[in-house]
LUMBASE-563275 format. One record per residue (C-alpha): x, y, z. Coordinates in nm, 4 decimals, always signed. Example, Ala and Ser with C-alpha at 12.3 -4.5 7.8 and 13.67 -1.06 7.14 Angstrom:
REM residues 2
+1.2300_-0.4500_+0.7800
+1.3670_-0.1060_+0.7140
END
This chain:
REM residues 310
+0.0000_+0.0000_+0.0000
+0.2782_+0.2401_+0.0947
+0.4730_+0.1438_-0.2173
+0.1745_+0.2185_-0.4399
+0.1187_+0.5524_-0.2650
+0.4867_+0.6416_-0.3116
+0.4764_+0.5546_-0.6831
+0.1605_+0.7615_-0.7328
+0.3221_+1.0542_-0.5506
+0.6308_+1.0324_-0.7732
+0.4162_+1.0261_-1.0880
+0.2055_+1.3167_-0.9630
+0.5121_+1.5304_-0.8925
+0.6993_+1.4285_-1.2075
+0.4127_+1.4965_-1.4466
+0.2220_+1.7574_-1.2469
+0.4973_+2.0033_-1.1570
+0.5967_+2.2361_-1.4415
+0.8725_+2.4292_-1.2661
+1.2143_+2.2969_-1.3646
+1.3586_+2.4384_-1.0418
+1.1122_+2.2470_-0.8237
+1.1710_+1.9265_-1.0213
+1.5481_+1.9626_-0.9837
+1.5075_+2.0332_-0.6128
+1.2791_+1.7302_-0.5766
+1.5423_+1.5160_-0.7492
+1.8104_+1.6482_-0.5145
+1.5793_+1.5798_-0.2198
+1.5510_+1.2144_-0.3266
+1.9297_+1.1917_-0.3589
+1.9933_+1.3540_-0.0212
+1.7278_+1.1290_+0.1354
+1.9580_+0.8374_+0.0509
+2.2261_+1.0010_+0.2644
+1.9764_+1.0434_+0.5480
+1.8854_+0.6748_+0.5151
+2.2523_+0.5780_+0.5428
+2.2783_+0.7774_+0.8650
+1.9636_+0.6164_+0.9990
+2.1162_+0.2732_+0.9418
+2.3752_+0.3693_+1.2032
+2.1591_+0.5869_+1.4290
+1.8343_+0.3928_+1.4167
+2.0055_+0.0563_+1.3728
+2.2992_+0.0729_+1.6121
+2.2166_+0.3800_+1.8201
+2.5423_+0.5461_+1.7117
+2.5719_+0.9039_+1.5811
+2.7947_+0.8731_+1.2707
+2.9321_+1.2267_+1.2402
+3.1869_+1.0976_+0.9891
+2.9242_+0.9579_+0.7496
+3.0017_+1.2489_+0.5160
+3.3266_+1.0648_+0.4348
+3.1348_+0.8093_+0.2287
+2.9145_+1.0772_+0.0731
+3.2310_+1.2590_-0.0347
+3.3928_+0.9410_-0.1676
+3.0849_+0.8822_-0.3819
+3.0847_+1.2378_-0.5142
+3.4606_+1.2724_-0.5683
+3.5046_+0.9157_-0.6904
+3.2338_+0.9540_-0.9541
+3.3638_+1.2969_-1.0576
+3.7252_+1.1806_-1.0938
+3.6323_+0.8656_-1.2816
+3.4174_+1.0556_-1.5325
+3.6643_+1.3419_-1.5817
+4.0053_+1.1731_-1.5512
+3.9345_+0.8114_-1.6482
+3.6630_+0.8880_-1.9009
+3.4204_+0.6343_-1.7551
+3.0506_+0.6897_-1.8167
+2.8484_+0.8002_-1.5145
+2.6633_+0.4680_-1.4939
+2.9968_+0.2816_-1.4614
+3.1669_+0.5330_-1.2327
+2.8976_+0.5233_-0.9636
+2.9286_+0.1492_-0.8781
+3.3079_+0.1822_-0.8614
+3.2770_+0.4747_-0.6194
+3.0249_+0.2763_-0.4116
+3.2608_-0.0208_-0.3965
+3.5468_+0.2093_-0.2909
+3.3330_+0.3474_-0.0085
+3.2546_-0.0056_+0.1136
+3.6269_-0.0956_+0.1199
+3.7028_+0.2285_+0.3053
+3.4225_+0.1498_+0.5518
+3.5944_-0.1777_+0.6428
+3.9117_+0.0102_+0.7378
+3.7300_+0.2876_+0.9224
+3.5056_+0.0399_+1.0987
+3.8023_-0.1643_+1.2128
+3.9436_+0.1502_+1.3765
+3.6280_+0.3057_+1.5205
+3.3609_+0.0447_+1.5883
+3.5319_-0.0873_+1.8993
+3.4306_+0.2494_+2.0438
+3.0747_+0.3483_+2.1297
+2.8742_+0.6593_+2.2069
+3.0509_+0.9948_+2.2064
+3.3918_+0.8317_+2.1491
+3.2786_+0.6782_+1.8213
+3.1216_+1.0072_+1.7080
+3.4305_+1.2154_+1.7926
+3.6753_+0.9801_+1.6191
+3.4590_+0.9612_+1.3057
+3.4324_+1.3424_+1.3110
+3.8114_+1.3652_+1.3230
+3.8492_+1.1306_+1.0256
+3.6071_+1.3475_+0.8267
+3.8277_+1.6470_+0.9043
+4.1310_+1.4607_+0.7725
+3.9477_+1.3809_+0.4473
+3.8421_+1.7434_+0.4065
+4.1980_+1.8720_+0.4514
+4.3258_+1.6112_+0.2064
+4.0664_+1.7104_-0.0546
+4.1619_+2.0764_-0.0191
+4.5322_+2.0100_-0.0749
+4.5477_+1.7318_-0.3337
+4.5750_+1.8169_-0.7005
+4.3703_+1.5162_-0.8096
+4.0687_+1.6505_-0.6182
+4.0989_+1.9980_-0.7690
+4.2101_+2.1600_-0.4456
+3.9806_+2.4183_-0.2800
+3.7961_+2.4798_-0.6090
+3.6962_+2.1153_-0.6448
+3.5980_+1.9394_-0.9666
+3.3468_+2.0541_-1.2273
+3.2806_+2.0348_-1.6001
+3.1615_+1.6746_-1.6082
+3.1560_+1.5326_-1.9650
+2.8227_+1.3500_-1.9383
+2.5833_+1.2744_-1.6563
+2.3511_+1.0169_-1.8057
+2.2301_+0.6632_-1.7479
+2.1840_+0.5144_-2.0930
+1.9307_+0.7327_-2.2734
+1.8304_+0.9114_-1.9505
+1.9908_+1.2568_-1.9338
+2.0254_+1.3433_-1.5662
+2.0771_+1.7108_-1.6425
+1.7119_+1.7228_-1.7518
+1.5108_+1.8113_-1.4367
+1.2220_+1.5727_-1.5025
+1.4490_+1.2806_-1.5923
+1.6687_+1.3555_-1.2921
+1.3711_+1.3495_-1.0570
+1.2241_+1.0285_-1.1947
+1.5608_+0.8511_-1.1832
+1.6548_+0.9562_-0.8287
+1.3017_+0.8800_-0.7059
+1.3190_+0.5322_-0.8631
+1.6584_+0.4669_-0.7009
+1.5240_+0.5868_-0.3659
+1.2262_+0.3496_-0.3862
+1.4524_+0.0559_-0.4756
+1.6841_+0.1315_-0.1832
+1.3868_+0.1618_+0.0536
+1.2556_-0.1759_-0.0614
+1.6006_-0.3300_-0.0121
+1.6388_-0.1808_+0.3374
+1.2908_-0.3084_+0.4291
+1.4082_-0.6594_+0.3404
+1.7272_-0.6084_+0.5420
+1.5299_-0.4896_+0.8452
+1.3150_-0.8052_+0.8426
+1.6108_-1.0391_+0.7823
+1.8122_-1.2353_+1.0368
+2.0827_-0.9702_+1.0150
+1.8229_-0.6999_+1.0852
+1.7017_-0.8850_+1.3948
+2.0607_-0.9214_+1.5160
+2.1183_-0.5468_+1.4728
+1.7999_-0.4716_+1.6665
+1.9221_-0.6951_+1.9479
+2.2554_-0.5119_+1.9555
+2.0812_-0.1736_+1.9605
+1.8729_-0.2735_+2.2594
+2.1564_-0.4358_+2.4541
+2.5043_-0.5129_+2.3231
+2.5930_-0.7281_+2.6226
+2.2729_-0.9320_+2.6039
+2.3193_-0.9830_+2.2292
+2.6752_-1.1029_+2.2879
+2.5565_-1.3417_+2.5583
+2.3287_-1.5230_+2.3098
+2.6101_-1.5736_+2.0599
+2.5899_-1.2652_+1.8365
+2.9287_-1.1331_+1.7239
+2.8635_-0.7683_+1.8102
+3.1700_-0.6183_+1.6418
+3.1160_-0.8145_+1.3202
+2.7495_-0.7170_+1.2920
+2.8273_-0.3521_+1.3657
+3.0960_-0.3585_+1.0981
+2.8532_-0.5134_+0.8484
+2.6052_-0.2330_+0.9186
+2.8697_+0.0353_+0.8566
+2.9761_-0.1371_+0.5347
+2.6096_-0.1505_+0.4291
+2.5551_+0.2192_+0.5024
+2.8670_+0.3386_+0.3186
+2.7596_+0.2563_-0.0424
+2.4170_+0.4108_+0.0241
+2.5883_+0.7341_+0.1307
+2.8236_+0.7138_-0.1698
+2.5280_+0.6648_-0.4037
+2.3725_+0.9782_-0.2547
+2.6921_+1.1744_-0.3168
+2.7067_+1.0594_-0.6789
+2.3401_+1.1363_-0.7467
+2.3770_+1.4885_-0.6097
+2.6247_+1.5755_-0.8885
+2.3635_+1.6408_-1.1607
+2.2063_+1.8992_-0.9286
+2.5208_+2.0696_-0.7944
+2.7324_+2.0298_-1.1133
+3.0399_+2.0591_-0.8902
+3.2064_+1.8732_-0.6035
+3.4185_+2.0626_-0.3500
+3.5960_+1.9671_-0.0245
+3.2849_+2.0829_+0.1657
+3.1266_+1.7431_+0.0900
+3.3502_+1.6101_+0.3690
+3.2211_+1.8723_+0.6123
+3.0455_+1.7433_+0.9236
+2.7874_+2.0169_+0.8608
+2.6565_+1.7977_+0.5792
+2.6160_+1.5068_+0.8189
+2.4405_+1.7301_+1.0707
+2.1918_+1.8450_+0.8021
+2.1030_+1.4841_+0.7247
+2.0990_+1.3990_+1.0957
+1.8430_+1.6748_+1.1563
+1.6297_+1.5331_+0.8760
+1.6470_+1.1878_+1.0362
+1.5500_+1.3207_+1.3781
+1.2600_+1.5228_+1.2375
+1.1221_+1.2290_+1.0394
+1.1894_+0.9737_+1.3109
+1.4367_+0.6881_+1.3316
+1.1728_+0.4222_+1.3955
+1.0049_+0.4532_+1.0556
+1.1825_+0.3453_+0.7383
+1.0264_+0.6380_+0.5511
+1.1043_+0.8772_+0.8383
+1.4355_+1.0122_+0.7009
+1.2733_+1.0657_+0.3593
+0.9920_+1.2710_+0.5111
+1.2418_+1.4671_+0.7213
+1.4621_+1.5367_+0.4188
+1.1649_+1.6660_+0.2193
+1.0786_+1.9040_+0.5024
+1.4406_+2.0096_+0.5497
+1.5170_+2.0811_+0.1826
+1.1908_+2.1852_+0.0194
+1.0130_+2.3830_+0.2924
+1.2861_+2.6518_+0.3280
+1.2634_+2.7193_-0.0470
+0.8925_+2.7988_-0.0239
+0.9403_+3.0031_+0.2936
+1.2427_+3.1756_+0.1348
+1.4480_+3.1321_+0.4501
+1.7990_+3.2733_+0.4740
+2.0516_+2.9902_+0.5363
+2.1334_+3.1253_+0.8837
+1.7647_+3.1615_+0.9683
+1.7077_+2.8085_+0.8367
+1.9610_+2.6700_+1.0833
+1.7975_+2.8610_+1.3695
+1.4443_+2.7498_+1.2770
+1.5327_+2.3837_+1.2373
+1.7495_+2.3837_+1.5496
+1.4531_+2.5107_+1.7513
+1.2308_+2.2534_+1.5796
+1.4702_+1.9740_+1.6767
+1.4742_+2.0926_+2.0386
+1.0948_+2.0881_+2.0492
+1.0742_+1.7489_+1.8774
+1.3278_+1.5948_+2.1158
+1.1421_+1.7364_+2.4160
+0.7884_+1.6513_+2.3076
+0.8312_+1.3571_+2.0693
+1.1802_+1.1986_+2.0679
+1.0615_+0.9597_+1.7965
+1.0068_+1.2485_+1.5528
+0.7060_+1.2837_+1.3254
+0.6717_+0.9051_+1.3363
+0.5940_+0.9176_+1.7087
+0.3597_+1.2156_+1.6652
+0.1693_+1.0302_+1.3912
+0.1358_+0.7161_+1.6016
+0.0135_+0.9185_+1.8997
-0.2504_+1.0915_+1.6874
-0.3718_+0.7587_+1.5455
-0.3897_+0.6104_+1.8956
-0.5986_+0.9046_+2.0162
-0.8327_+0.8737_+1.7174
-0.8817_+0.5024_+1.7878
-0.9500_+0.5711_+2.1562
-1.1991_+0.8420_+2.0588
-1.3800_+0.6064_+1.8214
-1.3804_+0.3303_+2.0822
-1.5373_+0.5603_+2.3409
-1.8368_+0.6424_+2.1220
END
């Protein structure tokens, strides 16, 4: 039912919206929602705040850009290579960081993101502070991703496929093991679950999703700079996750739509946007820590109680 509703919504937006700007923004929203989903795999799945998740987003963006510009690979071939590179990098990073938990894990991953940002600013292959631009072709077969409508339909289709895949993962044996670890690492270990291995598998799963998001943002931004490794990017996606709710698979998507599209209609200054959403997060965490997901469930419960009392 939800899948059908999502497909109908995509078709309604794709064929109903005439503004090329709104279509491009909607396509970017779908791409950035993938990044939010990758963060939710760590936050909602393991209970860890992955401040360094922007590393994999940046690897996806820079890897795709370098492979298309320097190696001459088509976009459709460059993206899987960048995703694979992010997964390999995740193994190394996970080996270093996943023995830590809580604030220690977040701080170390933040530091690694800073190292990547400094490296991107000083290496010639990454274009230095100016970054990389002038991509030869951003297309998937006959689909030109520089066309706003095509870009939206493609990113929306990818988002739906990833959501379906993550739904299967959540209901799998691995998903149940991750849920056990999130609730109690020590209890999970006592029943035979290899906590470190499962945590590492979750990080390796989240990395290609973040890299895919970074690659799919290129048709919208038309440039990749060292700022893709900024923790500010992770915080933006983290806010979207918290607003939408970590308990609902669609939560980060809803939060991303609110976080990216609403300020455009309200014409908020970037600094005002940060203030408004920061206050919103404070209120959400105080009143409904589960985000809009918890608010929706509470409203439905009240409606059912009201109907039952009649």
